[in-house]
N, C-alpha and C positions, 0 to 999 in steps of 0.2 A: 450504501447509505448507513451512517452511524449517527448517534447522538453528538459525538464530537465533531463530525464533518458539518452537520447542520449548524451547531452552535458557533463554530468558528466563522462560518459565513455570515452569521448574524452578529459577529463581534462579541460573542458570549465568553463565559469563563467557567472553569470547573468549580463546583461547590460540593465537596464531599464525593458521594458516589454518582452525583448528577452533574449536568451542565445547566447553567442559567443564562438566559438571553432575553432581549426585549421581544415581546410578543408581536408578531407581524400583523395580527388581526385587530389591533387597536393602537391608539397613540400611547405607546408605552415608554415612559422615560426612566422608570425604575424597573430593571429586568424582573419580569414576573413569569416568564416561561421556563419551566423545567423540562429537561429532556434526559432520558436514560435508556440504556440498552437492556433488553430482557428477552431471552430465548430467541435471538435473531431478529427481533423487532425493535423499533424505536417508539418509546412511550412518551407522550407529550402531555403537559398539564399547565394550563394558565391559571395562576393563583389570583388573577384579577377577575376571573369569572367567565372568560371566553370558553365556549364549548369546544370539545376536542375536534368535532367536525369542522367548526369554523377555523380553528387554528390550522388544521391540516390543509384546508382549502387555501388559506393564505400562504402557507409554505409551498404548496403546489404551484400557485400562481407566480411565485418567485423562482420556480425551478429548483426548489430545495427539497421537495418531497418526492421520493422515488416512485415512479410508476412501475407496476409489476410487469409491464409489457414493453418490449423493445422493438427493433426493426422487424418488419414482416410478421408481427404478432408473436414473436418468440418470447418466451418467459425469461425475465431477468433473474439470474441466480445469485449474483454477487457483483458488487462494484468496488473498485479500488481507486482511491484518490491519489493523484500525483500533484504535488504542490511545489512552489518555489521555496527559496531558503527561509522565507518568513511565514510559510504555511498557507499562502494564498493558492487556492485551487487553480490549476492550469488545465487539467483534463482528467478523465477517468478511463480506466479499462473496465469494460462491462462484460461479465461472463453470462452467456445466454444458454438456454436449453431449447432444442438440441444443442450439444456442446459447440460453442463458437465464442470468439472474443472480438469485441469491437471497441474502438476508441471514440470518445465524444468529449466535447469541451463546452463550457457555458457560453450561451449566446447573449447578445446585447439586450434582449427582451426577457431574460429569465428562462429561455427555453434551452434545449440542447442542440448543438450542431454535431451531427454524427460524422465527423471527419477528423483526421489526424491533426494534432496541434503542431504548429511549426516549431515551437519550443519544446524540446524533449529533455527530460530530467530523469535522474535515478529515483526509484520508488523510495518513499520515506526519506527524502533528501535532508530535511532538517535534522533528523536523527543521525544520518550518516555523517553530517558535518560536525556533530558533537562527539562522535564515537572514535576512540583510538583504534578499536578493532572492529572490523566489519566482515560479515559473511556475505558472499555474492552467490546467489542461487538462480535457478531458472523458474520464474513464475512468482506471482504475488502470494499465492497460497503458501508456498514454502517460506517466503519471508515472514508471513504472519505466524507460521508454525514456530520458527526460530524466535520471533519476538515473544511468543507465548511462553517460551522456555528461558527468557531472560537475555537473549543475545540481540545485538544490533545486526540488521541484515538489510539487503537491498537486491533489486533486480532492475532490468530495463524492460520496457513494454515491447511486446512482439514475439517473445519466445526465442527459440534457438536460431531462427532465421533472421532476426532483427540485427541491424548494424550496431556495432559498438562505437559510440561517438567520442570524439576528443573531450567533450565536456564531462562525460562520465568518468574518464580517466582523471581529469582535473579534480573532480569531487572527491576522489579517493586518495589524492596526493598526501604522502606522509603518513598514511595509515597502515596498520597491519591488516592484510586482506587474506581471507580464506575462501578459495573458490571451491564450491561443491557442485560437480556436474550431475545432471540427470544420467542415470545408468543406461545410456543408449548412444549410438554413434553421433546423432546431432548434438546431444548434450555435451559429449566429450570434445567434439569439434569446437563448440561454442567456447568452452573453457580455454582451449588452446589459443583461440583468437583473443580472448580477453587478457590472458596471461602475457601474450606478446605485446599487447597495447600498454599494459600498466607496469611492466617490468622496468625497473629503474626509476619509476615515479613514486611507487609506494615504498614504505619503510621495510616491509617484510611481506613475502608472498608465499602462500602455501596452497597446494592443490590437494584436496582431500576427497578421495573416491570412497563411497559407501557401497561396497560390493554386494552386500546382502539385501539391498533395497533399491527400488526404482528411483527414489528421490529422498530428500531429508524428511518430508512428511511421512512417507511410508516407513522410513527408518525408525522414527519415534513411535509410530503406531505399532511397530513390532516389539515394543517394550524397552527400547534403549533409553538411556537417561542423559541428562545434561552433563553429568560427571564423565560418562563414557565418551561423549563428544569432545569434551575438553582434553581427556587423555589421548584421544586419537589425534587431535590437533597438535598436542605437544610432542607426539611421537613421529610427526612427519618431517621430512627433509625440507629445509627452507631454501627457496630458490634465490640465488644471488642477485 
């Protein structure tokens, strides 16, 4: 759950460091609800005078406010929104503690349906379709790490064992793609599968193994930089 994801589902817009949307707790025709992210939380404020508690209740009733508890009472650690080309939410990947991942999609009554969506897309699809160069990694956390360092990146839901679908290949058509596997047998096997699927469809394909780290997040946490990553990419052999 982020300020952006809530605001977009309320047809809101960015305003400086915040997002503005119509407040769901009153008849709001001039967007008065501000939302912003702060220290892992979403802060909301209605400039028309609705209390924070009332606003959150209204958001929760619409299925827009994240409950801290998932299936079987497990704690929700993070959520990742998968959207269509226009940014419309299709489903979420939910990380739970103890560690587990579940998929859920919006229900007709504003609730969540804890089942896999029939329509599967690449993570951060609108950004992928706009980018000439895209990193493909394993897991949403690694995507967010790369985005935080200024790179366009994506993955597919389900980890190393998930099927790579033809629609994923089509979304990458004509782009330069850099595949970064997790440093384990399933991760390397996944990259081979993807490479075979997209070869001949993408404009340029590079497989980049980060041998001194388990994944790209770990690699950056070890002190490596954006410039180092660029230099590694430029030094790799391009697959025909």
